[in-house]
N, C-alpha and C positions, 0 to 999 in steps of 0.2 A: 701797658703801660707800662717800659722794665726798667732798669735799676737806677741805671743812670741817671734817665731821664729827672724818675724820683729824690735824687742824690741829690741832680743839678735845680729842683727845685724848693725844694728844704736851703739849701743853701739860699734859692729870692726870698723865700717869706724869713731865714733866720735876717738876712740881710732886710731889709725892707723891716726891725725892732729899733735898729740905731746903734748897736749892741759898740761897746769896746772892741777892740783887732783881738786882743786878748782869749774874750766872752764870744764875740763870735766864732773861736777856732776851736774850743772848750766846746760849748754847743754842740757846732756844728758831728762832735767825734760821738752826744746823745743818737745819733745814728746810727751811731754802731755800740750800741750799750756803757758807754765810755761816758759813768758819771762828772757829776759834776762837781761835789764832792770832796775833803780829803778817800773814797772809794775806789776814786777815780783810780788810779793806780794798781788792786786786787781789777779790775775790771778789762782794763792792759793788758794785763798779765791773765786773765784768762784766757783773752779770743775780743772778749765781746761775748756781743748778742746782733743780730741777722737781721735787725729792724729794718730795709729794707735786700728782700733775697729776688733773686733775677741780673741778669744781663744787659746785653746792651752795650757792653766799651768795645773796645775800634783791640781786635785785634793781639796789636804790640800789650796789650795790659790783662788783656786777658787771659786768666787761668782755666775757661771751664770750667770754674766751682763759682757754684748760686752767691758769694761772698766778693766780692770785689769793691761795694757802695761802702759793705764794713771796716775790709781792708782798707782804703782811705782814710775816712775817717779814722780812725782807729790811730791807725799815722799821723794825718792829723793832729788829733787831741792827743797824740805827744812829745812830737814832734814841734805843740806850740808853749809845752810842758816844761818839756827837761834839753829841749834845740835841733838840732838841724845833723848837725853830730851824734851828739847821742843815739837816735833814733838809728836814723842810718846804722850805727858799728848794734844798735840793737840787730837793725833787720834781717841786717849778712850776717852776726855769729849765734844770732838765738831762733831768730824763723830759722835762718838760713834760705835766705831768701838773693839768690845772686844776684850782678848786677842786670846779667843777659837774662833772665829770668821773666814775666807776664808781671811777677805778683815781686821783684825789685824795683820792673820801672812805676810797674805802680803805687812800689813807698814813697822814690824820686818826684814823683810828680807827683803827692800828698809835702811831700816834704820843700820840695821851689811853691807849694801852693802857699802854703806858712809863714816861707817869706816874703814871697813876694804879700802878703795881708799884712803883716807885721812892718811893711816897709813901704808904708804907705802906696805899694808900687802899684798892687792890681788894690780898686778902691771893691766895695764889697758889692755895694750895685753891678759891679762886674763882673760877680766870684762864677758866678750860673753862668752866664755864658765861659765865662771863660774854660770853668771846668764839660761843657758842652764839644768847646771844642778844641779839644787836647786827649779827654778819655772819652765818650760818647760814640758809640755807632753811629755812622747816617740812616737817619730810615732811611726806607721807601718814598714816603714825601718830603722829604728834603731830599734826595736826589732830585724828585722830581723838578721841586723852586728854586735845584741848585740854592742850596742853601750849606 
C-alpha cells in the first residue's frame, strides 16, 4: 500500500470514531507526528515525523519525496488550530512552498480539506474518499475497473 492510500485509510479509521470536526482534524495531525496537546507547535515547527512514508500522490501534488502524507496531515493539523489564512502565509513565507509548486498545491488542498470539514460541507465519513479522489494516484487496478 502506498502512502496516499495509507493516509486515506487513517482518515477512514478516524472518521469511524465520531470525533468533533476539530478533534478529527487534530487527530489526523498525529499521522504527521504532530501531537494533540500543547506540544503540537514544536512538532509542527520541526516538520513533524514521517509516520506514513512513501508515494502514491498525483503528480500535481507530488514533490518526488516520501513525505507528502506527512506534509498534508501536518498542514491539516496546523490549519485546524490557526486557520487557513495564517497556515497559507506560513507555507508560502516560512516553508517557501509557492502556490505553483507541488508542496504549495498540496498545502492548498489541506487547507481546503480543513475548511470543508469544519464547515460541515465534507462529512468525516466522506473525507477518505475526498483524499483518494483529489490526491491519490490511481493504481493499475483502479484504472482497470474505471474507478
